N, C-alpha and C positions, 0 to 999 in steps of 0.2 A: 581404694583397696584393691587387692588382687595378689596373685602369686609373685614370688620373687622373679625379677627379669621381665615382667609383663609391661614395663614402660611407664610406671606410675610416676617416677621422679622426672623423667624427661617430659612427660605431658605437662607437669606442673611448672617446670622451668620454661617451657615454650609459652604457656599461657600467661605466666606472671612476670617473666623476665628475671626470675630468681636464679640463683647458682647453687641449688642444692646438689649434694654429691650424687653422681650417677655411676652405677656399676655396669661393666660390660663383660665380666667374667663369670665364673661359677659362684664367687663369693657375693653375698648380699651386701649392699652398701647402706641401705636404710635399715638400721637396727634399733632406731628410735623413732618416736612420732615427731615429725618436723613441720613447722608452720612456715609457709612462704610469705614473702612480703606482700602486703596488700596492693591491689591495683584497681583501676577503674574500668568498668565494662558497661557500656550503655547507661552511664549515669549511676551505676551501682558499685559500692566498694566490695571487692571479692577477696576473700582469704582462703587459700587452698591448704589442706592438711595431708601430709604424706604419711602412710603408715607401712610398717614392715609386713611381709606375708607370713602366713602361719607355716611356711616351709623355710623360714630364715636359716642361714647357714651358721650363724653365730649365736643364736639364742633358741631356746626351746619354745614349743607352742605355749607352754605355761607362762614363760616370760613375756611372750607376745600378747597374750590375753590380758595379762596384768598391765602392760603398757598402755594398750588401746583402752581397756576398761577404765583405768585410772584417768586418762586424759578426758574421756567422755564424761566421767563422773564429775571431775573438777570443773569442766566448762559448763555443764548443765547446772551445777550448783551456783554458778556465777550468772545464770540466766541466759546463756547462749545455747541456741539450737542450730542444727544443720539444715540448710536450705536444700541440699542435694548430696547424694552419695554416688560416686563413680566406681564401678567395678571393672577393672581392665582385664582383658583376656587376649592371649596371643593367637590370632587366626592361623598362624603358621604351624601350630601344634598338630601333629597327625591325629592325635586322639586325646580325649580328656582323661588323664590318668587319675590314680587314687589321690595323689597330693592336690591336684586342681579341684577335684570334687570335694576334698576336705576343706580346702580354702573357701570355696563357694558355700558349702554347708555352714561353715562357721560364720561366714558373712551374713547368711540368712538368720542364723540364731542371734547375732548381734543386733541386726536391724529390726527383726519381728516383721510380722505380715502387714501391719497397718501403715508402715512407712515406705513400702516398696514402690508406691507411686512416685516417690521422690528419687528413685534409683535409675541411673543410666548404665547399661551394660555396654562397654566400649571395647570393640574389637580393634586390635592393633597389629602392626607389622604386615600390612597389606602388600607392601613392596617386596616382601620376602617370600611370597607364594605366588604361583600362577592364578590369575583371576578366577578361572573356572573352578579350581580346586578350593580357593577361598570361599567363593560363593556357595559351593556344595557343603562346605563345613558350616558356613553361616546358617544355611537352611536346616542343617541337622541340629545345630544348637538351638535354633528357634523352635523347632517342632518336636523335640524329644523331652519327655517328662523327666528323665534323669538329668537333663541339662538345664536350660534357661527357660523353657516353656512355662513352668509353674509361676515363675517370677514375672514374666511377661504378661501372663494372664491376670496377675494382681495389679497391673498398671505400670510396671516398669518399661522403659524404652530400650531398644537396642540400636547402636549407631556405629558407623565406621569412623576410625580416626586416621588421617593421612600424614600424621607427624608434622604438621605445620601449625603456625601460630593461629592462622584463620580457622583451621579445622577445630583446634582446641577451644577457641572462642565460641564457635558455632555450637559446640556440644554444651559449653557452660551456659549458653542462652536458653537451652532446654530446661535449665534448672534454677537459674538465679531468681526467677519470679515466683517460685514455689512458695507455699506457706511453710515456714520452718516447723520441724517436728522433732520431738524427742524420740531416740531410738529405744527399742525394747530394753536393752541393758541399762540405759539411763533411768527409765522407769523402775526397773528391778532394784538398782543399787540405791537410787536417791528417794523415789516416792514410796517404794515398798520395803526399803531398808533391809534387803536380802544380803546375805553373804555372797561373795563372788562365786563360790563353789555352788551356791544355790540357784544362780542365774541359768538361763537356758544354755548360754555358750559355755559357762563353767561346768554344768552337768554333762554336756556333750563331751567336753574335754576329759572329764573324769571317767566317763564310760570308755573312751578311747584308751586312756591309760591303763584302766583295768583289763581291757581286751588285750593290750600289748603285754601286760604282765602275765595274763593267762597263756598267751602263746609262747612267751619266753619260758614259762614253767614247763610246758609240754616239751619244748625243745631241750630244756635242761634234763628232764627225765629221760629222753631219748639219748642224749649224750652220756648220761650216767650208765645206761645199759650198754652202750657201745664200749664205754671205758672198762666195765666189768668184763666184757668179752675180750678186749685187748689184753687185760691183765691175765685172764685165763690162758690166752694163747702166748703170753709173755712177749707181746709185741710192744716194746718199750716206746718205740718212736711214735706209733699211733696213739698210745696212751697219753704221751706228752702233748701231742697236738690236740687230743680231745680235752685234756685238762686246761689247756690254755684257752680253748674256745668256751669251755664251761665257765672259766673265770670272767671272761668278757661278758657272757650272758648274766652272770650274777651281779656284775658291776652295773649293767644296764637295768636289771630289775630293781636294784637299790636305787638307782637314779630315778626310775619311774616312781617308785614309792616316795621318795623325797619330794619329787615335783608335785605329786598329788597332795601331800601333807602341807607343802609350803604355799600352795595356791592361795588359800585364805590367809595364812599367817603373814605373808609378805605383801598382800595387797594393800594394807593400810600404809606400810612403809613406802610402797611405790606411789601411793596417792600423795603423801607428804612430799615426796621428791618431784612428783608432777606439779604440785602447787608452786614449789620453789622454781621449777623451770618456767612455768607459766608467768610467774612474777618477773622473771629475767626477761622473757620475751616481751611482755607488756612494757617493762621499763625501756627496752630497746626500741620498741615501736613508738613509745611516747617521745624518746630522744630523737629518733628519726623524724617524727612529726614536727617537733620543735625546730629542728634544723630546716625542714622544708618551709615552715611558716616564717623562719628568720630569713630564708632565701627569698620568699615572696615579699616580705616586708621591705628588704633591701631593694628588690626590683621595683616595687611600687614607689619607694622614696626616689629612685632614680628617674622613673617615668614622671613623677610629679615635678621634680627639678627641671627635667627636659621641658615640660609643659610651661613652667613658670618662665624659663628661659625664652621659650617660643613667644609667650605673651609679651615679655619685656622687649624682645626683638621686634615684635609686631608694633609695639608702642613707639619704638625708635623709628621704625620705617613710616609710621603714620605721621610723626612729628616732621620727618624729612620731607614727606610728600606735602604736608601743609606749608613748610618753609619754601619748597619749590613753587607751590601754587601761589603763595604770597608774593615771591619774587616775580613770577610771570604777570601777576596782576599789576604789580608796581611798574613793571616794564610797559605793560599795555596802557596804564594810566599816563605814563611819561610820553608815549608815542601819540596818544589822542591829544595830550596837551600841546604837542608840537604841531599836530595836524587836526585842527578842530573839525574839518569837514570829512575826515576819514572815520569809517566805522569798523572797529576790529571785533569780530565775534569772539 
């Protein structure tokens, strides 16, 4: 998890050998929950799951929460728990802005306090910043209450990623032997049967939407006052500009209200869609597993045939050696018959 552009997908591709889509521009590429192909690490089968950030350019925070919550709910209902959660952060960022703070706050609400010991905060893009600046930012992130210190105090670890396969695998080794645990939102949705809007993450998002709506309402009142002043002064150009801005604000307010109402209404539909996608992924994984097993079976058959051929060849060589030995013995007997006083070893 983490903000858009923090390197989540690249990390997964490096670690697993997958080819999930990676974005390099301003647009987010991960607008859905993606499951990478399984791979072996130290005798453990590892599956990494890629999630979009709550600052996604193509979906609202409400959409993202529904996507992530639905995936977590469906997998938990199937008996699957997460062994670790990786939160990616760009060390090259000069400061942790409001969007990054909101991403991390939502991350904490999804996880809950009890699962933080299974969390790794991974700082990325060390090659894009001078080492002394990166180390200073790292120390600030570790030691400041408004950043990562409270989570680290709860047992999370903080590590650097050098954007290599070995680095990704070393980070995963910190997590793969953990006891799998259910996240807070999984307990809330499945065990407590809460509506998504009643979960800690949902409640936080609803508060943010209400706060945005309140700020937009204040801006709208200010625009209306300015429009009345423009009308009084017969300033048609200013009035038109203010009217256009007012219309945009009203559209945004309506969108916020719709998002808030649809959070609960569309969660069930998203859950059904997630279950369908999960079945497709599982079918694909089973198909790939069957193909691998078939390939192994073919290789085993080939090796067994080679072994049988080698055994048969060895038998032929043994017969030839025995024939040669018999011939030599015959020749020796013949010589001894010709020269009874000669002894041939």
